[in-house]
C-alpha positions as CSV (number, residue, x, y, z in Angstrom):
1,M,0.0,0.0,0.0
2,T,1.4,3.4,-1.0
3,R,1.5,6.3,1.5
4,A,-1.3,8.0,-0.5
5,E,-3.5,4.9,-0.4
6,E,-2.8,4.6,3.4
7,R,-3.8,8.2,3.8
8,D,-7.0,7.8,1.9
9,F,-7.8,4.6,3.8
10,L,-7.2,6.3,7.2
11,L,-9.4,9.2,6.2
12,R,-12.2,6.8,5.4
13,S,-11.6,5.0,8.6
14,L,-12.1,8.3,10.5
15,D,-15.6,8.4,9.0
16,D,-16.2,4.8,10.0
17,L,-15.0,5.5,13.5
18,D,-17.4,8.4,13.9
19,E,-20.3,6.2,12.8
20,E,-19.3,3.4,15.3
21,F,-19.1,5.9,18.1
22,A,-22.5,7.4,17.2
23,A,-23.9,3.9,17.1
24,G,-22.6,3.3,20.6
25,N,-20.1,0.6,19.7
26,L,-17.1,2.5,21.1
27,D,-16.8,4.3,24.5
28,R,-15.7,7.9,24.5
29,D,-12.1,7.3,25.7
30,T,-11.4,4.6,23.0
31,Y,-13.0,6.8,20.3
32,R,-10.8,9.8,21.2
33,R,-7.7,7.7,21.4
34,L,-8.3,6.0,18.1
35,R,-9.4,9.3,16.4
36,A,-6.2,11.0,17.5
37,D,-4.1,8.0,16.3
38,Y,-5.8,7.9,12.9
39,T,-5.5,11.6,12.5
40,A,-1.8,11.5,13.3
41,R,-1.2,8.6,10.9
42,A,-3.1,10.3,8.1
43,A,-1.0,13.4,8.6
44,R,2.2,11.5,8.5
45,A,1.1,9.6,5.4
46,A,0.1,12.9,3.7
47,R,3.7,14.3,4.4
48,G,5.2,11.1,3.0
49,E,6.8,10.1,6.3
50,P,7.4,6.5,7.1
51,P,4.9,4.8,9.4
52,D,5.8,4.1,13.0
53,A,7.4,0.7,13.7
54,P,5.0,-1.7,15.5
55,A,5.7,-2.4,19.1
56,A,7.3,-5.7,19.9
57,R,4.9,-6.5,22.6
58,P,1.5,-4.9,22.1
59,D,-0.4,-3.6,25.1
60,P,-3.1,-6.3,26.0
61,R,-5.6,-3.5,26.2
62,R,-5.4,-3.3,22.4
63,R,-7.8,-6.3,22.3
64,V,-10.5,-3.8,23.1
65,I,-9.2,-1.3,20.5
66,V,-9.4,-4.0,17.8
67,L,-13.1,-3.2,17.5
68,G,-12.3,0.2,16.2
69,A,-8.8,0.0,14.7
70,L,-7.8,-0.8,11.2
71,V,-4.4,0.0,9.7
72,A,-2.3,-0.6,6.6
73,F,-2.7,-3.3,3.9
74,V,-6.5,-3.3,3.7
75,A,-6.3,-2.9,0.0
76,V,-4.9,-6.4,-0.2
77,A,-8.2,-7.7,1.1
78,G,-10.3,-5.7,-1.3
79,F,-11.4,-8.9,-3.1
80,A,-13.3,-9.9,0.0
81,L,-15.3,-6.7,-0.1
82,A,-16.1,-7.0,-3.7
83,R,-17.1,-10.7,-3.3
84,T,-19.4,-10.1,-0.4
85,V,-21.2,-6.9,-1.5
86,G,-24.0,-9.1,-2.9
87,A,-24.8,-10.8,0.5
88,R,-28.3,-12.2,-0.1
89,L,-31.3,-11.7,2.1
90,P,-32.9,-14.7,3.9
91,G,-35.1,-16.5,1.5
92,Q,-33.6,-14.8,-1.6
93,P,-32.4,-17.3,-4.3
94,V,-28.7,-17.9,-4.5
95,T,-28.6,-16.7,-8.1
96,G,-29.9,-13.3,-9.3
97,R,-29.6,-9.9,-7.8
98,A,-31.6,-8.4,-5.0
99,P,-34.4,-6.1,-6.1
100,E,-33.1,-2.5,-6.6
101,T,-35.8,-1.3,-4.3
102,V,-34.2,-3.1,-1.3
103,G,-31.8,-0.6,0.2
104,L,-28.7,-1.4,2.3
105,A,-30.5,-0.5,5.6
106,E,-33.3,-2.9,4.8
107,R,-30.9,-5.7,3.8
108,Q,-29.0,-5.3,7.1
109,A,-32.2,-5.2,9.1
110,A,-33.3,-8.4,7.4
111,L,-30.0,-10.2,8.1
112,E,-30.1,-9.0,11.7
113,A,-33.6,-10.3,12.0
114,A,-32.5,-13.7,10.7
115,V,-29.8,-13.8,13.5
116,R,-32.4,-13.0,16.1
117,A,-34.7,-15.7,14.7
118,R,-31.9,-18.3,14.5
119,P,-29.4,-17.3,17.2
120,E,-27.8,-20.8,17.2
121,D,-27.3,-20.8,13.4
122,P,-23.7,-20.0,12.4
123,E,-24.7,-19.4,8.8
124,A,-27.1,-16.6,9.8
125,R,-24.1,-15.0,11.6
126,L,-21.9,-15.5,8.6
127,A,-24.4,-13.9,6.2
128,L,-24.5,-10.8,8.4
129,A,-20.7,-10.8,8.8
130,R,-20.2,-10.9,5.0
131,F,-22.6,-8.0,4.5
132,L,-21.0,-5.9,7.2
133,L,-17.5,-6.6,5.8
134,A,-18.7,-5.6,2.4
135,R,-19.9,-2.3,3.9
136,R,-16.6,-1.8,5.7
137,R,-18.3,-2.1,9.1
138,Y,-15.2,-3.9,10.4
139,P,-15.8,-3.9,14.2
140,A,-19.4,-5.2,13.7
141,A,-18.2,-7.7,11.1
142,L,-15.6,-9.0,13.5
143,R,-18.2,-9.5,16.2
144,A,-20.4,-11.4,13.7
145,F,-17.5,-13.6,12.5
146,D,-16.5,-14.3,16.2
147,A,-20.1,-15.2,17.0
148,A,-20.2,-17.7,14.1
149,A,-16.8,-19.2,15.2
150,R,-18.2,-19.7,18.7
151,L,-21.2,-21.5,17.3
152,D,-19.0,-23.5,14.9
153,P,-15.4,-23.6,16.0
154,T,-14.4,-25.5,12.8
155,N,-15.8,-22.9,10.5
156,A,-12.8,-21.8,8.4
157,E,-14.4,-18.7,6.9
158,A,-15.3,-17.3,10.3
159,L,-11.9,-18.0,11.7
160,A,-9.9,-16.7,8.7
161,Y,-11.8,-13.5,8.2
162,G,-11.9,-12.7,11.9
163,G,-8.1,-13.3,11.9
164,W,-7.7,-11.0,8.9
165,I,-9.6,-8.2,10.5
166,V,-7.6,-8.6,13.7
167,R,-4.4,-8.5,11.7
168,L,-5.5,-5.3,10.0
169,A,-5.9,-3.8,13.4
170,G,-2.2,-4.4,14.0
171,L,-2.5,-7.6,16.2
172,V,-0.5,-9.7,13.8
173,D,0.2,-12.6,16.2
174,E,-3.4,-13.0,17.2
175,G,-4.6,-12.7,13.6
176,L,-2.1,-15.3,12.4
177,A,-3.2,-17.7,15.2
178,R,-6.8,-17.4,14.1
179,I,-5.9,-18.0,10.5
180,D,-3.8,-21.0,11.5
181,R,-6.9,-22.4,13.2
182,A,-8.8,-21.8,10.0
183,I,-6.2,-23.8,8.1
184,L,-6.3,-26.6,10.7
185,A,-10.1,-26.7,10.2
186,D,-10.0,-26.7,6.4
187,P,-6.5,-27.0,4.9
188,D,-8.0,-26.3,1.4
189,Y,-9.8,-23.1,2.3
190,P,-8.1,-20.7,-0.2
191,D,-8.7,-17.4,1.6
192,A,-6.9,-18.6,4.7
193,R,-3.9,-19.5,2.6
194,F,-3.9,-16.1,1.0
195,F,-4.1,-14.3,4.3
196,K,-1.3,-16.3,5.8
197,G,0.8,-15.8,2.7
198,V,0.4,-12.0,3.0
199,I,1.2,-12.0,6.7
200,L,4.4,-14.1,6.2
201,L,5.5,-11.9,3.3
202,R,4.6,-8.5,4.5
203,D,4.6,-8.7,8.3
204,R,7.1,-11.5,9.0
205,D,9.5,-10.8,6.1
206,D,9.4,-14.5,5.4
207,P,9.0,-14.9,1.6
208,A,10.2,-18.5,1.8
209,G,7.3,-19.3,4.2
210,A,4.8,-17.3,2.1
211,I,5.5,-19.2,-1.1
212,P,3.8,-22.5,-0.3
213,E,0.8,-20.6,1.2
214,L,0.3,-18.6,-2.0
215,Q,0.8,-21.7,-4.1
216,R,-1.9,-23.5,-2.1
217,Y,-4.3,-20.6,-2.8
218,L,-3.7,-21.0,-6.5
219,V,-4.1,-24.8,-6.3
220,A,-7.4,-24.4,-4.5
221,A,-8.7,-21.4,-6.5
222,P,-6.8,-21.1,-9.8
223,E,-9.5,-18.7,-11.1
224,G,-10.3,-17.2,-7.7
225,P,-11.0,-13.5,-7.3
226,M,-7.5,-12.8,-6.2
227,A,-5.6,-15.2,-8.4
228,D,-3.9,-12.6,-10.5
229,G,-2.9,-10.7,-7.3
230,V,-1.7,-13.8,-5.7
231,R,0.5,-14.6,-8.7
232,A,2.1,-11.2,-8.4
233,L,2.7,-11.7,-4.7
234,L,4.1,-15.2,-5.4
235,A,6.5,-13.8,-8.0
236,E,7.6,-11.2,-5.4
237,A,8.2,-13.8,-2.8
238,V,10.1,-16.0,-5.2
239,A,12.3,-13.1,-6.4
240,A,13.1,-12.3,-2.7
241,T,14.4,-15.8,-2.2
242,D,16.0,-16.2,-5.6
243,P,17.0,-12.9,-7.3
244,S,17.7,-14.7,-10.5
245,A,14.0,-15.8,-10.9
246,P,12.1,-14.2,-13.8
247,S,9.6,-11.6,-12.9
248,V,5.9,-12.0,-13.5
249,P,4.0,-9.1,-15.1
250,R,1.5,-7.4,-12.8
251,P,-2.2,-7.9,-13.6
252,G,-3.3,-5.6,-16.3
253,T,0.2,-5.2,-17.8
254,R,1.4,-6.6,-21.1
255,R,4.6,-8.2,-22.1
256,E,6.6,-6.5,-24.8
257,G,5.6,-7.7,-28.2
258,G,2.2,-9.0,-26.8
């Protein structure tokens, strides 16, 4: 993520933070602390300054701040948002689009009503979580993914996406632990492999460890929504371990003579 992209993301996150506070999902002290942090980060990004180095041992209180905090690399997960925008309403056919007359508020209300009607159904929680993720309601999405994981501790999707949101909040160790549980639950779930590959490559500076994870994504989902991006990341990881390896064009670029 470039500094300009990080700045734009942090400015959007300030708006999300205001909405979460207005909805009563954050206490005033947490809201003020996060708003000051986001504002400072956005200002540094606007000036082109490097981001602060992460602390070696995060304050345990940051578990609470997870519900309102999101930082760099969110662009890498953009495929999840695009994929989940069309979260369907209860009773709506799997194929086909929702009626244009059904607004986002009505869709969310229907999904929340389904959760209330079936509180022990992890799929109802997942449907709500996907919708909230698509709308970038990250704290609420995390709560819904966590609720689904409590109901079904082997649900790879709930574990992986909860871990990715936590990782975006800066809690890399906790996020990776959740994603590892997702892989244990379903070794072939491609999104978990992608998330782990990104963490190893970007956060752990471990391109050799990232390579098999990204390869597993491509084996499981060769035409998946992030396949082109994964190939680019894989080429980057291979180049980092073997500088003589040929580069792979980025998605949307053309080889000379092509």
